[in-house]
N, C-alpha and C positions, 0 to 999 in steps of 0.2 A: 439349542443345537449344538453340534460338535463341531469341532476344528474342520473336518471335512467339509461340512457343510457351509462353513463360511468361505472357504477355499473353492467351493462349487460355485458359490453367489458370484464371487469375483471373476471367476471364470468364465461365467455365463455373461457377464455384463461387463466384460474388459473392453468391448468398445463405448459404450457408453461412459465408462469411468474414465478413458482415454481422452475421449472428446472434450469432457467437462474439464479434465486436467488441463489440456490445450487451451481451452478458452477462458479458464482462469489466470494462466501464464500470459496469454494475450492481453486479457482485461487488465492485470496489474502493471504491464508493459505500458499500455494504452493510458491508464490512470497516471503512470509517473511520467510519460511525454506530456500528459495535459498540464503539469505542476510547473510552476514558474522556479526558477532556480533560486534558492536562498544561500548567501554567504554570511558565515560568523566570523568577526574579528575579535579579538579580545586583548586585553591589557592587564597589567597587575601593579596594585599599589600596596606601597609598604608605610605604615602608621607607627609613628614613634613619638616619645616625648622629650623634649629638649631637657638636657641634664648635664649641663656644662658645669665641671666641677664638683659634681655630686659624688655622694659617698655611694659604697655598694649598696647599702638598704635603699637608696632613694632610687637607684637604677631597677631594682626590683619592682618597687612600686609604681614607678614609671611604666615597664613593662605590662604589669597587670592592670594598671589605668587604661593603657591602648588596647590591650584585649578585650576589656568591659567595652569601649566606647565604639571599636570597630562593628559590633552587632548593632550599633544605632546607625552608624554611618552608612552600612548599606541600605539602608530604608531611606535615605536621603539622595540617593542617587538617581532615583526615578521622579523627584520632583520638579516643580517648577524653576525652584531655586537654582537648580543645576541645568536644566534643559533649556529654559529660555536663554541662556546667552549662547548655548550651543546652536540654535535655531538663527540667531541672529548673527553670530558669525560666519557659520556656513550657508547663510541665506537659504534655508530648506522651505521646501513648500509643503510645511505640514505644521501640525500643533503638538503642544506638549501630549493631549490625551491621545494623539495617534503615535508619538515618538515613544511614549514610555513603555509600551508593551514590548517594544523592540530592544528595549536596554534591560538588561540583566547583570545584577550584582550580588556576589556569595562572599562568604568569608569561610575559610577551613577552619575547622575545629581548634581551639587552642591557639590560634595564630594571630599574627597583627595584620593578615594579609588580606587585600581586598581586590577579588576578580572582578572585572567588568568586561561584559562582552555585548555587542550588538548584533543585530540580523537585520540583512537588507540584500535587496536583489542585485546592487551593483559591489562587486568586491572592493574597489577602491572608496566608493563612499563609504562602505562599514567600516573601514579602517580611519578614515577620517572623522566620521561621528565618534568611535570610540576614543581615539585620542584627544578630542574636543570635548566629550563628555569628561574623560580622566582630569584634564586641564582645568575645566570649569568646576569639577569636585574638589579639587584641591583649593583653588582659590577661595570656594565657598567654607570649607572647612579652618584654612588660616586666616580667611582675612572677615568672617563673620560669625560662623559658629564658635569659634575658639579664639577670638581676637581679644586682646586686653588692652591695645592701644592703636592709633590710627595704622601704625605699620603692621604689615603681616608677619615681618620677622620675628616680632614681639610676641606671636602665639607659641603657647606651650606645646602646641601639637605640631609636628611636621609629618608632611605626606609627600612621599616619594614615589615618582613613576619608574618602577625597575623595569619594566618590560613594554615598551611601545608597542602598538598594534601595527601590524601590518596586512597586505593586502592578501586573503585567503587564495591558494591557487584553485581548489576545487570548491564546488558548492557543498554545503552540509545536507541539504535536502533539495529535491527529493533524493532519498535514498533507492535507487533504482534495481539492485538486487532484491533488497529487503522488499519492495512493494511485487517483484515478480514472484519472489518466494511464497510471499502471503497470499498472492493470488493463485498460484498453484496449489499451495494446502488448502485455499477455499474450494476450489474447484474439485480436488481430489474428495474433500469430505463430503461436498454436495454430490459428487458422483455415487461415494459408497453409500451415502444416505439413500440416494434413489433405487440403487440395488437393491440394497434391503428392503425399500417400501414396497418395490416391485415384487420381491419375495413373498413378503407377508400379505399382500393384496391378491397374489397369485394363487387361488385355490385348485389350480389343475394338478394331476398326477404327473410325476415326472420322472422320477426314479424309484428305486426298490426301498429307499427308505420312507417315501411318501406313502407306500402300500403297508410298511411295518405300523405305521401310527395308526391304521385302521382297522387292520386286521392280524392275527397271529398265524392264519394258514398259511401254506407255502407259497411261493411263486412258482409256478411249475414252467414256465418259458417267460421270454422276451422275444416278439417279433421285430425284425428290424423292419424298418421304412422303406417303402417302395413308393415314388413319386408315380409310377406306372400300374399301380397295383388295380385301380379301376378298369385299365386297358386288359391286364392279363392276370385275373386274381386267382388262377391256380398257377402260383409260382412252382409249385411242384414238378408240374407239368410243363410248362413254358420254360422254365430256367432252372433245372433240379440242381445246378452246381453254385447257385447264387448263395450269398451269405442269408438271404432270407428264407431260402429254402433249407439250409442248414439250422437256421432257428427252430423250423417246425419238427425237422428231426431231433433236435435237443428237447422239444416238447414233447414229442412220441417218446424217447427214453423215459422222461421223469412220468410220463402218463403209465408206461410199463412197470414202473415200479411202485405206483400209488396203490396201495392196499390190497396186495396180492390174493391175500387169502378171504376176501370179503364178498365171494359169491358172483354172479354175472356182473361184466363190465358193462353197464349202461349209464352212460352221462349224460346229462343235459350241460348245454354249453350255452351261456347268455350273456347279458351285459346290463349294466344300468341303464344306458339310454340308446338309441340309435345311432347307426353311423361309427361304431366303434371296432369294428371288423370280426364281429362274432361268427357271421355266416362264411367269410373267407377262412378264418381259423378251422372251422367245423370242417369245411371241404377240403382244405389242405392237410390238416390232422388226418382224416380218413385215408388221403392218399398215402401219408406218410406211414401210416398202420400198415395198410394195404402192401407197401413195398417190404416188407417185413415176411409176409408169407402168410399174415393172419388174416383171418375172414373179418371183413368189416361190413357193418351196414349204416349208413347215413340217412337219417330220418330228418324231412324238413317240417319241423314241428311248429315252425313261423305260419299259421294258419290264417294270418292277417296281411302280412306284407311278404310273402315267400322270395326266395334268392337262389336256394339250391339249384333248382332246376335250370334255372337261366346260366349259373356258373359253371354246371356241370356239361352243358349242352344237351339237355336230356328233354322229352315230351312230359309236360308236367299236368296234362289233361286229366290224367288219372293217378291218384295217389293214395296218401294216408287218409283224407276224408271220405273217398269212397270206401276204404277198408273198414273205416269206425262205423259206417252205416249198414255194412254189409253188403254192399254192392258189388265187391270184389273180394278175392281170397288175399292175403297179405302175400304169399308167395308170388301171385301173378301180378302184383302191383311193383314188385320188386324190379330194378332195372340194373343189368350189370353194366360196369364201367370199365374200360381198360382190360388188360391182360391179365392183372390181380383179381384177389377174391373180395373185390369192392362192389358192393350193390347199393343201389340208392334207392330211397322211397320219397318222391316228391311230395308237396302239399296236396296235391290234387286241386279241385274247385275250392274257392273260398266261400267257408261257410258263414251263417249269422249267429252261430253261438260256438267259437271255438274253444271258450275256456271249459263249457258243459262237456265238449266231446273229447277234450284231453284228459279231463279229470273223470271219464265214464269207466265204467268196468270193462268197455270195448277195450279201451285203451291198455289197461292191465293185460288182457288175454291177448292182444298184438304184442306186448313186450315180452311176454313168458316166453313163446317159442324163439323170438328172436334171441334173445339173452342165453338160450340152451344152444342155440345152434352157432352164433356168431361170436367171435373172441372178443369183439369190440361192436358196441352200438353208440353211435354219437346221434344226439339229438339236437338239431338246431332250433333254439327257443326264441320267443320274441323278448325283448328287454324287460327286467324287472320291475322298472318304476314305471311302465307306462300301462301293463297288464299284468294279470296273476297267473298268465299260461305257464312261465317257466316255474312257478313257486309249485304250482298243481302238477307237472313232471317231474319236479324234482322229488316228490313224495313218492313217486313211483320206480325211481331209479336208485342209484348209489349216491347221486347228490349231484352238486351243480358245478360247474367250472366257470368262474366269472372273468369276463374279457374286459380290461380295460384299456382305453387308448391313452397312450402318452402325450400330454400337450392338449388334451381334449378333454377326457374326463375329468371331472371336477371331483373334489375330496368327498364334498357333501353328498354328491350323487352315488359315490360308491359307498359311502358310510350307509347311505339310505336303502341300496340294494341287499349290503349285508345283514342290516337290520329285517329287510323284509324275509329273507331267507329264515334268519332266527327265528321270528316270529310265527312262521308257518312250519317250522320243525325240521326243515330241510338242510343237508350236510352242506357246508361249503368245503369243497375238496381242496380247492386251491385258485390261485389267480394266475392270468395271462396278460402281459402287457403288451400292446400292439403300437405300432407305429412309433417304435424307439427309434431315435437318431443314431446313425452309423457313426457320427464324430461330434465331438463338443463335451460338456461336463456331464450330460444327461445320457452318454452313449452307453450301451450294455457290452462293449467290449468286441464287437464285430470289425472284422478286416474289410478290406475292399478287395479281397481273394477268397477263394476258397482252396483249404491246404488239399493239393494233388489234385487239382482241377485238371492241371494240364495232360496228365496221365493217366485218365479216367476215359474209357471208351463211352461215348454217351449212350444212354439206354434208348431202345426202340420208344416211339412213341405208342401210345394204345390204339390198338385199333377199335374205331367208333363204328358202331352200325349206322346205316342212312339216317333213321329216325335219331341218333345222337349228333351225328355230324349237320344235321340241319333242322334243329328244334323247329316245331310247330308252335303258332300261338297257343297260350295257355286259354282254357276255358275258363270263364269267369262267373258261369251261371251258378247262384246260390242254390244249396241242397233244400 
Protein backbone atom coordinates (compact mmCIF):
# COMPACT_ATOMS: atom_id res chain seq x y z
CA UNK A 1 0.00 0.00 0.00
CA UNK A 2 1.03 3.58 -0.63
CA UNK A 3 1.16 6.41 1.90
CA UNK A 4 -2.20 7.74 0.72
CA UNK A 5 -3.75 4.36 1.48
CA UNK A 6 -2.54 4.49 5.08
CA UNK A 7 -3.80 8.05 5.41
CA UNK A 8 -7.19 6.97 4.04
CA UNK A 9 -7.33 4.07 6.50
CA UNK A 10 -6.57 6.38 9.43
CA UNK A 11 -9.09 8.93 8.17
CA UNK A 12 -11.76 6.32 7.72
CA UNK A 13 -11.24 4.75 11.15
CA UNK A 14 -10.38 7.84 13.15
CA UNK A 15 -13.38 7.44 15.46
CA UNK A 16 -12.36 3.87 16.36
CA UNK A 17 -8.75 4.95 16.91
CA UNK A 18 -9.83 7.93 19.03
CA UNK A 19 -12.11 5.78 21.20
CA UNK A 20 -9.38 3.23 21.85
CA UNK A 21 -6.88 6.02 22.57
CA UNK A 22 -9.23 7.50 25.17
CA UNK A 23 -9.88 4.05 26.63
CA UNK A 24 -6.12 3.44 26.81
CA UNK A 25 -5.56 6.75 28.62
CA UNK A 26 -8.42 6.01 31.01
CA UNK A 27 -7.12 2.49 31.57
CA UNK A 28 -3.64 3.80 32.39
CA UNK A 29 -5.07 6.36 34.80
CA UNK A 30 -7.29 3.72 36.41
CA UNK A 31 -4.41 1.31 36.83
CA UNK A 32 -2.30 4.05 38.40
CA UNK A 33 -5.12 4.90 40.81
CA UNK A 34 -5.35 1.28 41.94
CA UNK A 35 -1.65 1.04 42.77
CA UNK A 36 -0.57 1.70 46.35
CA UNK A 37 2.04 4.50 46.55
CA UNK A 38 5.62 3.46 47.23
CA UNK A 39 8.29 5.69 48.83
CA UNK A 40 12.04 5.23 48.49
CA UNK A 41 14.47 6.55 51.12
CA UNK A 42 18.23 6.45 50.53
CA UNK A 43 21.44 6.80 52.46
CA UNK A 44 25.12 6.61 51.55
CA UNK A 45 28.04 4.99 53.35
CA UNK A 46 31.77 5.62 53.00
CA UNK A 47 34.11 2.68 53.55
CA UNK A 48 37.75 3.33 54.47
CA UNK A 49 40.76 1.60 56.06
CA UNK A 50 42.42 2.91 59.22
CA UNK A 51 45.87 4.22 58.30
CA UNK A 52 47.04 6.33 61.25
CA UNK A 53 50.62 7.36 60.66
CA UNK A 54 50.89 5.27 57.52
CA UNK A 55 53.03 6.16 54.57
CA UNK A 56 51.65 7.23 51.23
CA UNK A 57 52.03 3.74 49.83
CA UNK A 58 50.00 2.31 52.68
CA UNK A 59 47.24 4.83 52.00
CA UNK A 60 47.04 3.72 48.40
CA UNK A 61 46.95 0.10 49.42
CA UNK A 62 44.25 0.83 51.98
CA UNK A 63 42.08 2.57 49.38
CA UNK A 64 42.54 -0.29 46.96
CA UNK A 65 41.59 -2.76 49.66
CA UNK A 66 38.45 -0.77 50.49
CA UNK A 67 37.37 -0.74 46.82
CA UNK A 68 37.74 -4.48 46.65
CA UNK A 69 35.82 -5.05 49.85
CA UNK A 70 32.77 -2.88 49.13
CA UNK A 71 31.75 -5.21 46.29
CA UNK A 72 31.37 -7.95 48.88
CA UNK A 73 29.81 -5.71 51.51
CA UNK A 74 26.80 -4.88 49.32
CA UNK A 75 25.79 -8.53 49.41
CA UNK A 76 25.79 -8.47 53.20
CA UNK A 77 23.21 -5.68 53.48
CA UNK A 78 20.25 -7.98 52.65
CA UNK A 79 21.29 -10.77 55.03
CA UNK A 80 19.73 -11.71 58.33
CA UNK A 81 22.94 -10.60 60.06
CA UNK A 82 22.03 -6.99 59.19
CA UNK A 83 18.23 -7.09 59.00
CA UNK A 84 17.39 -9.02 62.18
CA UNK A 85 18.64 -6.18 64.45
CA UNK A 86 16.62 -3.70 62.30
CA UNK A 87 13.38 -5.66 62.74
CA UNK A 88 14.00 -5.98 66.47
CA UNK A 89 14.93 -2.31 66.92
CA UNK A 90 11.94 -0.88 65.02
CA UNK A 91 9.58 -3.65 66.12
CA UNK A 92 8.55 -4.30 62.50
CA UNK A 93 5.79 -6.79 61.80
CA UNK A 94 7.71 -8.60 59.09
CA UNK A 95 10.44 -11.15 58.46
CA UNK A 96 13.89 -11.02 56.93
CA UNK A 97 12.61 -12.82 53.82
CA UNK A 98 9.89 -10.17 53.38
CA UNK A 99 12.12 -7.19 54.19
CA UNK A 100 15.13 -8.18 52.09
CA UNK A 101 13.52 -7.54 48.64
CA UNK A 102 12.63 -4.00 49.78
CA UNK A 103 16.25 -3.22 50.66
CA UNK A 104 18.68 -2.43 47.87
CA UNK A 105 22.46 -1.90 48.11
CA UNK A 106 24.74 -0.83 45.27
CA UNK A 107 28.23 0.57 44.87
CA UNK A 108 29.30 2.94 42.09
CA UNK A 109 32.15 1.60 39.96
CA UNK A 110 35.69 2.28 41.26
CA UNK A 111 34.46 3.97 44.46
CA UNK A 112 34.35 3.09 48.16
CA UNK A 113 30.74 4.23 48.49
CA UNK A 114 27.73 2.07 49.25
CA UNK A 115 24.22 3.34 48.43
CA UNK A 116 21.40 1.79 50.45
CA UNK A 117 17.73 2.39 49.62
CA UNK A 118 14.53 1.05 51.14
CA UNK A 119 11.07 0.95 49.55
CA UNK A 120 7.99 1.18 51.78
CA UNK A 121 4.40 2.35 51.64
CA UNK A 122 5.06 4.97 54.35
CA UNK A 123 7.60 7.74 53.80
CA UNK A 124 8.61 8.13 57.47
CA UNK A 125 8.95 4.39 57.99
CA UNK A 126 11.07 4.10 54.81
CA UNK A 127 13.53 6.65 56.22
CA UNK A 128 13.68 4.98 59.63
CA UNK A 129 14.31 1.55 58.13
CA UNK A 130 17.03 2.96 55.85
CA UNK A 131 18.91 4.61 58.71
CA UNK A 132 18.48 1.52 60.87
CA UNK A 133 19.89 -0.71 58.10
CA UNK A 134 22.89 1.65 57.70
CA UNK A 135 23.62 1.60 61.41
CA UNK A 136 23.19 -2.20 61.63
CA UNK A 137 25.45 -2.71 58.62
CA UNK A 138 28.09 -0.46 60.10
CA UNK A 139 28.03 -2.41 63.35
CA UNK A 140 28.19 -5.77 61.57
CA UNK A 141 31.20 -4.79 59.44
CA UNK A 142 33.21 -3.13 62.20
CA UNK A 143 32.12 -5.37 65.05
CA UNK A 144 31.92 -8.78 63.45
CA UNK A 145 33.22 -9.06 59.89
CA UNK A 146 36.41 -7.02 60.30
CA UNK A 147 36.88 -7.05 64.09
CA UNK A 148 40.35 -7.82 65.51
CA UNK A 149 39.54 -7.44 69.16
CA UNK A 150 36.60 -7.04 71.46
CA UNK A 151 36.34 -3.34 70.68
CA UNK A 152 34.90 -2.21 67.32
CA UNK A 153 37.33 0.70 67.37
CA UNK A 154 40.14 -1.77 66.71
CA UNK A 155 38.60 -2.79 63.34
CA UNK A 156 40.82 -1.88 60.38
CA UNK A 157 37.70 -1.00 58.35
CA UNK A 158 35.79 2.15 59.09
CA UNK A 159 32.21 2.67 57.77
CA UNK A 160 30.86 6.21 57.92
CA UNK A 161 27.30 7.34 57.15
CA UNK A 162 27.82 10.37 54.90
CA UNK A 163 24.19 11.13 54.04
CA UNK A 164 21.45 10.02 56.45
CA UNK A 165 18.08 9.14 54.93
CA UNK A 166 15.18 11.60 55.12
CA UNK A 167 11.48 10.97 54.45
CA UNK A 168 10.74 11.42 50.74
CA UNK A 169 8.14 14.07 49.90
CA UNK A 170 6.62 12.29 46.91
CA UNK A 171 6.13 8.61 46.06
CA UNK A 172 8.47 6.97 43.58
CA UNK A 173 5.68 4.81 42.23
CA UNK A 174 3.27 4.59 40.64
CA UNK A 175 4.46 6.94 37.93
CA UNK A 176 1.03 8.28 36.98
CA UNK A 177 2.18 10.18 33.90
CA UNK A 178 4.13 7.23 32.58
CA UNK A 179 1.25 4.80 33.13
CA UNK A 180 -1.23 7.13 31.41
CA UNK A 181 1.21 7.62 28.52
CA UNK A 182 1.76 3.88 28.18
CA UNK A 183 -2.00 3.26 28.30
CA UNK A 184 -2.54 5.85 25.58
CA UNK A 185 0.19 4.37 23.39
CA UNK A 186 -1.25 0.90 23.87
CA UNK A 187 -4.77 2.10 23.00
CA UNK A 188 -3.43 3.95 19.96
CA UNK A 189 -1.53 0.87 18.78
CA UNK A 190 -4.58 -1.35 19.24
CA UNK A 191 -6.76 1.18 17.39
CA UNK A 192 -4.40 1.41 14.42
CA UNK A 193 -4.02 -2.37 14.41
CA UNK A 194 -7.78 -2.90 14.35
CA UNK A 195 -8.12 -0.29 11.59
CA UNK A 196 -5.55 -2.11 9.48
CA UNK A 197 -7.21 -5.46 10.23
CA UNK A 198 -10.61 -4.12 9.20
CA UNK A 199 -9.13 -2.89 5.95
CA UNK A 200 -7.42 -6.21 5.21
CA UNK A 201 -10.58 -8.20 5.99
CA UNK A 202 -12.84 -5.79 4.09
CA UNK A 203 -12.97 -7.13 0.53
CA UNK A 204 -15.49 -4.59 -0.75
CA UNK A 205 -14.89 -1.98 -3.43
CA UNK A 206 -14.47 1.51 -1.97
CA UNK A 207 -12.18 3.64 -4.11
CA UNK A 208 -10.75 4.00 -7.59
CA UNK A 209 -7.57 2.37 -6.31
CA UNK A 210 -9.56 -0.79 -5.56
CA UNK A 211 -10.68 -0.94 -9.19
CA UNK A 212 -7.15 -0.42 -10.47
CA UNK A 213 -6.08 -3.58 -8.67
CA UNK A 214 -8.73 -5.59 -10.56
CA UNK A 215 -8.87 -4.17 -14.06
CA UNK A 216 -6.90 -1.72 -16.15
CA UNK A 217 -10.01 -0.53 -17.96
CA UNK A 218 -10.92 3.12 -17.24
CA UNK A 219 -13.43 4.21 -14.66
CA UNK A 220 -16.02 6.06 -16.71
CA UNK A 221 -17.76 7.67 -13.78
CA UNK A 222 -18.62 7.67 -10.12
CA UNK A 223 -22.24 8.07 -9.07
CA UNK A 224 -22.82 9.88 -5.81
CA UNK A 225 -24.83 8.07 -3.18
CA UNK A 226 -28.42 9.12 -2.56
CA UNK A 227 -30.35 7.63 0.39
CA UNK A 228 -33.60 8.49 -1.40
CA UNK A 229 -32.62 6.69 -4.61
CA UNK A 230 -35.28 3.94 -4.17
CA UNK A 231 -37.95 6.66 -3.93
CA UNK A 232 -36.69 8.70 -6.89
CA UNK A 233 -34.56 6.48 -9.14
CA UNK A 234 -34.71 8.95 -12.07
CA UNK A 235 -32.60 11.64 -10.42
CA UNK A 236 -31.98 13.26 -13.82
CA UNK A 237 -35.69 14.00 -13.95
CA UNK A 238 -36.51 14.47 -10.25
CA UNK A 239 -33.57 16.71 -9.31
CA UNK A 240 -31.51 17.59 -12.39
CA UNK A 241 -29.22 20.00 -10.49
CA UNK A 242 -28.20 17.64 -7.69
CA UNK A 243 -24.62 16.34 -7.33
CA UNK A 244 -25.85 12.87 -8.22
CA UNK A 245 -27.37 14.15 -11.48
CA UNK A 246 -24.09 15.89 -12.29
CA UNK A 247 -22.25 12.60 -11.82
CA UNK A 248 -24.46 11.06 -14.54
CA UNK A 249 -23.57 13.95 -16.85
CA UNK A 250 -19.89 13.23 -16.19
CA UNK A 251 -20.52 9.60 -17.11
CA UNK A 252 -22.28 10.78 -20.27
CA UNK A 253 -19.29 12.91 -21.27
CA UNK A 254 -16.85 10.07 -20.75
CA UNK A 255 -19.07 7.72 -22.74
CA UNK A 256 -19.24 10.17 -25.64
CA UNK A 257 -15.47 10.05 -26.01
CA UNK A 258 -15.28 6.28 -25.71
CA UNK A 259 -14.09 4.72 -28.99
CA UNK A 260 -15.64 7.33 -31.25
CA UNK A 261 -14.77 5.53 -34.50
CA UNK A 262 -15.87 2.06 -33.46
CA UNK A 263 -19.22 1.78 -35.25
CA UNK A 264 -22.72 1.69 -33.72
CA UNK A 265 -22.72 2.75 -30.09
CA UNK A 266 -24.58 -0.17 -28.56
CA UNK A 267 -23.55 -0.74 -24.96
CA UNK A 268 -24.53 -3.35 -22.43
CA UNK A 269 -24.73 -2.18 -18.82
CA UNK A 270 -24.38 -4.93 -16.22
CA UNK A 271 -22.99 -5.64 -12.77
CA UNK A 272 -21.42 -8.50 -10.86
CA UNK A 273 -24.44 -9.05 -8.62
CA UNK A 274 -27.90 -7.67 -7.95
CA UNK A 275 -28.65 -4.40 -6.18
CA UNK A 276 -25.63 -2.49 -7.43
CA UNK A 277 -27.52 0.19 -9.37
CA UNK A 278 -27.17 -0.99 -12.97
CA UNK A 279 -30.83 -0.32 -13.90
CA UNK A 280 -30.92 3.18 -12.38
CA UNK A 281 -27.57 3.88 -14.04
CA UNK A 282 -28.93 2.76 -17.41
CA UNK A 283 -32.09 4.86 -17.09
CA UNK A 284 -30.39 8.04 -15.88
CA UNK A 285 -27.57 7.73 -18.40
CA UNK A 286 -30.15 7.39 -21.20
CA UNK A 287 -31.88 10.59 -20.01
CA UNK A 288 -28.53 12.40 -19.75
CA UNK A 289 -27.59 11.38 -23.31
CA UNK A 290 -30.98 12.46 -24.63
CA UNK A 291 -30.49 15.90 -23.04
CA UNK A 292 -27.71 16.55 -25.57
CA UNK A 293 -30.12 16.07 -28.48
CA UNK A 294 -28.88 12.58 -29.29
CA UNK A 295 -31.31 9.84 -30.30
CA UNK A 296 -31.20 7.26 -27.54
CA UNK A 297 -32.80 3.84 -27.19
CA UNK A 298 -32.99 2.22 -23.77
CA UNK A 299 -33.63 -1.54 -23.88
CA UNK A 300 -34.55 -3.58 -20.85
CA UNK A 301 -32.53 -6.72 -21.56
CA UNK A 302 -33.16 -8.15 -18.10
CA UNK A 303 -35.80 -10.72 -19.04
CA UNK A 304 -35.70 -12.24 -15.56
CA UNK A 305 -36.19 -9.33 -13.17
CA UNK A 306 -37.00 -6.25 -15.31
CA UNK A 307 -36.97 -2.80 -13.71
CA UNK A 308 -36.85 -0.25 -16.53
CA UNK A 309 -40.62 -0.07 -17.09
CA UNK A 310 -41.23 0.66 -13.40
CA UNK A 311 -38.49 3.27 -13.22
CA UNK A 312 -39.60 5.04 -16.40
CA UNK A 313 -43.30 4.83 -15.60
CA UNK A 314 -44.18 2.88 -18.76
CA UNK A 315 -46.47 0.02 -19.68
CA UNK A 316 -44.35 -3.11 -19.80
CA UNK A 317 -46.82 -5.66 -21.15
CA UNK A 318 -45.37 -5.51 -24.67
CA UNK A 319 -41.65 -5.27 -25.19
CA UNK A 320 -38.43 -7.03 -26.21
CA UNK A 321 -39.77 -10.56 -25.72
CA UNK A 322 -42.65 -9.90 -28.12
CA UNK A 323 -40.27 -8.43 -30.69
CA UNK A 324 -37.89 -11.42 -30.51
CA UNK A 325 -40.66 -13.98 -31.08
CA UNK A 326 -42.03 -11.93 -33.97
CA UNK A 327 -45.28 -10.93 -32.33
CA UNK A 328 -44.74 -7.18 -32.87
CA UNK A 329 -42.33 -5.02 -34.81
CA UNK A 330 -39.59 -3.24 -32.90
CA UNK A 331 -40.83 0.16 -34.11
CA UNK A 332 -44.25 -0.53 -32.61
CA UNK A 333 -42.80 -1.74 -29.29
CA UNK A 334 -40.64 1.34 -28.72
CA UNK A 335 -42.19 3.91 -26.39
CA UNK A 336 -41.16 7.57 -26.42
CA UNK A 337 -40.21 9.07 -23.08
CA UNK A 338 -40.21 12.81 -22.39
CA UNK A 339 -39.64 15.62 -24.86
CA UNK A 340 -36.24 14.51 -26.11
CA UNK A 341 -35.42 11.72 -28.54
CA UNK A 342 -35.44 9.01 -25.89
CA UNK A 343 -37.24 5.75 -26.71
CA UNK A 344 -37.64 2.81 -24.36
CA UNK A 345 -38.07 -0.85 -25.24
CA UNK A 346 -39.34 -2.61 -22.13
CA UNK A 347 -38.73 -6.27 -21.44
CA UNK A 348 -42.24 -7.47 -22.17
CA UNK A 349 -43.43 -10.75 -20.74
CA UNK A 350 -40.91 -12.91 -18.86
CA UNK A 351 -39.94 -15.88 -21.08
CA UNK A 352 -38.79 -19.32 -19.92
CA UNK A 353 -35.59 -19.12 -22.00
CA UNK A 354 -34.05 -15.62 -21.66
CA UNK A 355 -30.48 -16.59 -22.59
CA UNK A 356 -31.58 -18.35 -25.77
CA UNK A 357 -33.72 -15.40 -26.86
CA UNK A 358 -30.99 -12.85 -26.20
CA UNK A 359 -28.41 -14.94 -28.04
CA UNK A 360 -30.68 -15.66 -31.02
CA UNK A 361 -30.40 -14.34 -34.55
CA UNK A 362 -33.57 -12.40 -33.91
CA UNK A 363 -31.75 -10.31 -31.29
CA UNK A 364 -29.02 -9.52 -33.81
CA UNK A 365 -31.65 -8.45 -36.33
CA UNK A 366 -33.29 -6.21 -33.71
CA UNK A 367 -30.04 -4.52 -32.70
CA UNK A 368 -28.86 -3.83 -36.26
CA UNK A 369 -31.56 -1.28 -37.25
CA UNK A 370 -31.52 0.24 -33.77
CA UNK A 371 -27.76 0.80 -34.03
CA UNK A 372 -28.19 2.42 -37.44
CA UNK A 373 -30.97 4.78 -36.39
CA UNK A 374 -30.07 5.74 -32.83
CA UNK A 375 -26.92 7.49 -31.72
CA UNK A 376 -26.82 5.41 -28.55
CA UNK A 377 -28.40 2.12 -27.61
CA UNK A 378 -28.18 1.14 -23.95
CA UNK A 379 -29.13 -2.37 -22.86
CA UNK A 380 -29.82 -3.04 -19.20
CA UNK A 381 -28.66 -6.64 -18.67
CA UNK A 382 -28.82 -9.07 -15.72
CA UNK A 383 -25.86 -9.52 -13.35
CA UNK A 384 -22.90 -11.35 -14.83
CA UNK A 385 -22.27 -13.77 -11.99
CA UNK A 386 -25.85 -15.04 -11.84
CA UNK A 387 -26.63 -15.73 -15.50
CA UNK A 388 -24.91 -15.57 -18.89
CA UNK A 389 -27.33 -13.06 -20.45
CA UNK A 390 -24.99 -10.06 -20.19
CA UNK A 391 -22.09 -11.96 -21.74
CA UNK A 392 -24.36 -13.18 -24.56
CA UNK A 393 -25.50 -9.62 -25.27
CA UNK A 394 -21.94 -8.32 -25.01
CA UNK A 395 -20.87 -10.43 -28.00
CA UNK A 396 -23.52 -8.69 -30.13
CA UNK A 397 -22.59 -5.14 -29.07
CA UNK A 398 -19.58 -2.88 -28.61
CA UNK A 399 -18.98 -4.27 -25.13
CA UNK A 400 -20.05 -4.13 -21.51
CA UNK A 401 -19.97 -1.28 -19.01
CA UNK A 402 -19.60 -2.83 -15.57
CA UNK A 403 -21.34 -1.22 -12.59
CA UNK A 404 -19.95 -1.75 -9.07
CA UNK A 405 -21.42 -0.37 -5.84
CA UNK A 406 -19.03 1.29 -3.40
CA UNK A 407 -19.14 -0.40 -0.03
CA UNK A 408 -21.21 -3.31 -1.37
CA UNK A 409 -19.56 -5.05 -4.31
CA UNK A 410 -16.83 -7.42 -3.18
CA UNK A 411 -13.49 -7.49 -4.95
CA UNK A 412 -13.71 -11.20 -5.67
CA UNK A 413 -17.17 -10.71 -7.21
CA UNK A 414 -15.92 -7.96 -9.51
CA UNK A 415 -12.88 -10.05 -10.39
CA UNK A 416 -15.19 -12.94 -11.26
CA UNK A 417 -17.32 -10.69 -13.48
CA UNK A 418 -14.25 -9.39 -15.33
CA UNK A 419 -13.02 -12.95 -15.78
CA UNK A 420 -16.42 -14.02 -17.15
CA UNK A 421 -16.29 -11.31 -19.80
CA UNK A 422 -12.75 -12.24 -20.78
CA UNK A 423 -13.69 -15.91 -21.04
CA UNK A 424 -16.65 -15.05 -23.27
CA UNK A 425 -14.49 -12.81 -25.45
CA UNK A 426 -16.48 -9.68 -24.58
CA UNK A 427 -14.82 -6.28 -24.33
CA UNK A 428 -14.99 -4.55 -20.96
CA UNK A 429 -15.32 -0.91 -21.96
CA UNK A 430 -15.03 0.55 -18.48
CA UNK A 431 -16.46 0.63 -15.00
CA UNK A 432 -18.92 2.81 -13.15
CA UNK A 433 -18.88 3.03 -9.37
CA UNK A 434 -22.24 3.76 -7.77
CA UNK A 435 -23.25 4.66 -4.21
CA UNK A 436 -20.08 6.68 -3.67
CA UNK A 437 -20.19 8.70 -0.43
CA UNK A 438 -20.15 12.46 -0.86
CA UNK A 439 -18.02 12.96 2.27
CA UNK A 440 -15.22 11.12 3.97
CA UNK A 441 -12.07 9.36 2.76
CA UNK A 442 -13.91 7.30 0.13
CA UNK A 443 -15.65 10.29 -1.47
CA UNK A 444 -15.05 11.09 -5.10
CA UNK A 445 -14.95 14.86 -4.85
CA UNK A 446 -18.64 15.73 -4.91
CA UNK A 447 -19.77 18.91 -3.23
CA UNK A 448 -23.01 19.64 -1.46
CA UNK A 449 -24.16 22.01 -4.17
CA UNK A 450 -24.16 22.29 -7.92
CA UNK A 451 -22.10 25.04 -9.51
CA UNK A 452 -24.41 27.71 -10.91
CA UNK A 453 -27.60 25.92 -9.87
CA UNK A 454 -29.16 29.05 -8.40
CA UNK A 455 -28.85 30.89 -11.70
CA UNK A 456 -30.25 28.16 -13.96
CA UNK A 457 -33.90 28.10 -14.91
CA UNK A 458 -35.38 24.69 -14.21
CA UNK A 459 -36.16 22.70 -17.33
CA UNK A 460 -39.72 21.73 -17.99
CA UNK A 461 -40.62 18.24 -16.90
CA UNK A 462 -41.16 15.72 -19.68
CA UNK A 463 -44.73 15.45 -20.83
CA UNK A 464 -45.84 11.91 -20.18
CA UNK A 465 -48.70 10.22 -21.88
CA UNK A 466 -51.58 8.83 -19.87
CA UNK A 467 -50.09 5.33 -20.18
CA UNK A 468 -46.72 6.61 -18.99
CA UNK A 469 -48.15 8.54 -16.06
CA UNK A 470 -50.27 5.62 -14.84
CA UNK A 471 -48.45 2.38 -15.66
CA UNK A 472 -50.58 -0.70 -15.69
CA UNK A 473 -49.63 -3.98 -14.15
CA UNK A 474 -47.09 -5.90 -16.26
CA UNK A 475 -48.28 -9.13 -17.82
CA UNK A 476 -46.36 -12.13 -16.47
CA UNK A 477 -47.65 -14.92 -18.65
CA UNK A 478 -44.88 -17.03 -20.11
CA UNK A 479 -44.38 -17.15 -23.88
